[in-house]
Phi, psi and omega in degrees: 000137177265124179275129185252070187299328178295315177291319174310312176303315191290319181294316183301317180295315180298323171304327176288336181262334184227147179291330183233128176241134179255117170265102184254153171163173182297157170310151166069011188267350173119017185291322177290326177297313181303315180296317173301316182294327177298311184302317184303328187268350192286137179274092181136180185289149177234157180210135182231124171241115175270111191280359170257004179269122177311318177299314173297320172302319174301310180301328177263026178300331174237079192294322180299325184280316175294301186291329186291337185269355190270147176230167182082220183259130179241127179252117180250112191263133185059055183297334179307339181284343173228080181295340171296353184279338189297317175296325176289324173303321180297317176297315179295324178291341184274355183302139183296320185275347181035074190276347180224147168258142181244125170250114183255124189259126177222152184244027174217146180293157183302332182287344179265351175263124187288133175064018182285303181301317182293315187295318187253012184301139181079351184246348185234144166245152183252144177228114178266125182256115177264184177292178188298137181262163181296336174286357177259349190238166178285152182307322185281004180258010183303310185287329168302321178289322175300305186299307192271342187089180189252005171292129185304321185287325174296309182294319186267009178305150179299333181203174180295326177294312180294328178295311181299324176294323179289313181299315173301320180291319180294318180300315180294320179293320180300316177286326187265338178240315186297312182292313179301327179296332170279005183083014182258098186253096175239143177302129183307308189296324180298310187292316175301317175299314180298319189292319179294313177301321175295333172294333174281341178254010179308125178086003180255161179290146181302127180221076189297330184292316177299317178294315180301321177291320181299317185276344185072034181229178179278164180301319180299323179294318177290323183296318177300324189286318182294322176301316177305310186287327175292317184285352174244019170068029181268330178225167171212152183244140179254122185282149174278149173265139180250132180265348181060031182257015175084358182275158177286083184271159180281136180242354176274136181293157173269150183240127173233149165286135190290323183251128182288327182304306178299322176299311184299318179299313179296331179272353180082026182266126192256308190232177188298318183286337167295321180296311184296333176270358186269149183303331183266015180301311179297318182292317180304314183293316175306319179290318182299310189288314181302318173304310180303315183300313184299313179298317191290319180290338185079019174294132182270187182301324184271016184231007186227130187213157164249159178225135185207142169250148177298344177281341177131331176295148182193164170227128186300319188204142169231126176252140176237045180282133173061033180072004178260130184257097177251145176251151178222126170242127185258124181230128180279065180216166182257350184222074178299150175234159179285137179235162180296337177292323181289322173302322178291326172290323174309306189287315191288327180268351182053050189284149183284326175198152176238130179244132180258107189275127188228182178252074181247081184305123175106336181285139190251350183204168183286152171226160193272147174247328178194176184298122172081007182229130178229147166278137185223112172306142180296320192280356178252028176301332178300340180267001177282113185263000000 
């Protein structure tokens, strides 16, 4: 078992400050394991309800009666299956004596859960649990993490065959069981086809019209498909930054699949040599690296952007966290070089510093390339101050 101490500390701190903490992330990413580790450290009584377990569902047949009398830490797992609990949680969170803290685990973003944000506004804080991060693994496991993805069972599988089988099972279960439980009734084959097509557009700017024509549906329909995948943590969008300099800047977001292991399964990539020979290899590395950089810097959704001009200049990522404007360009190389595009981004965005994130195995820290530009191995993100 991999202990995710950083997440444990953040959740424990949040529970001191808020009566309700929502731990969100895709299924099988380790939310329940993390909740049990937190409960084992909790100083006081703990209670765990799995809302997909028929026995726990029966125990909560009268949720107001059961939950009102509990003290300590109360964990409600897969809370999206019982959206009617949210108004009750608001009442319980508002009690003056606050005898209980609630940790709710969900596999869907708040916008997909009816009345969640409205019911618990001001009473809840959200913590998103992603796949295993490089800071949780040994330096020599980076390529394995890139190839297999960050789901613990896919990453820790005994061999690549077992990892692929697990990921394929996850995809099938997600489409055939998880989405219908959220009230999303779409043909599994149609959504899988869209998901696979999206894999071929991974790291590109969103072009809903092109995807709609390929699928034979409307632009509105493919936008709904994308919203569903993003709301269940299967994809994510990176917004464009506008400098307001009158230049022809790219205004559509970039779209990425959240987990490289699932991306590789959807694209039929089986082994490392298949990945390195695949046309989407560089895009896969870009999405993997950007996700790691964003988590490491602590940049929120409103603090991470890409920038591009229709004339060709672009920057893969700019973060504005803590008042610092940093740029990141991702290159699948061991010896990155400064390009005119980097210079253009440096000037247009007034970056404090630009890092060229590269695949330099064994390197422990950044090295300078030019004034205000450094090369930074992905596994050396910890050296970034």
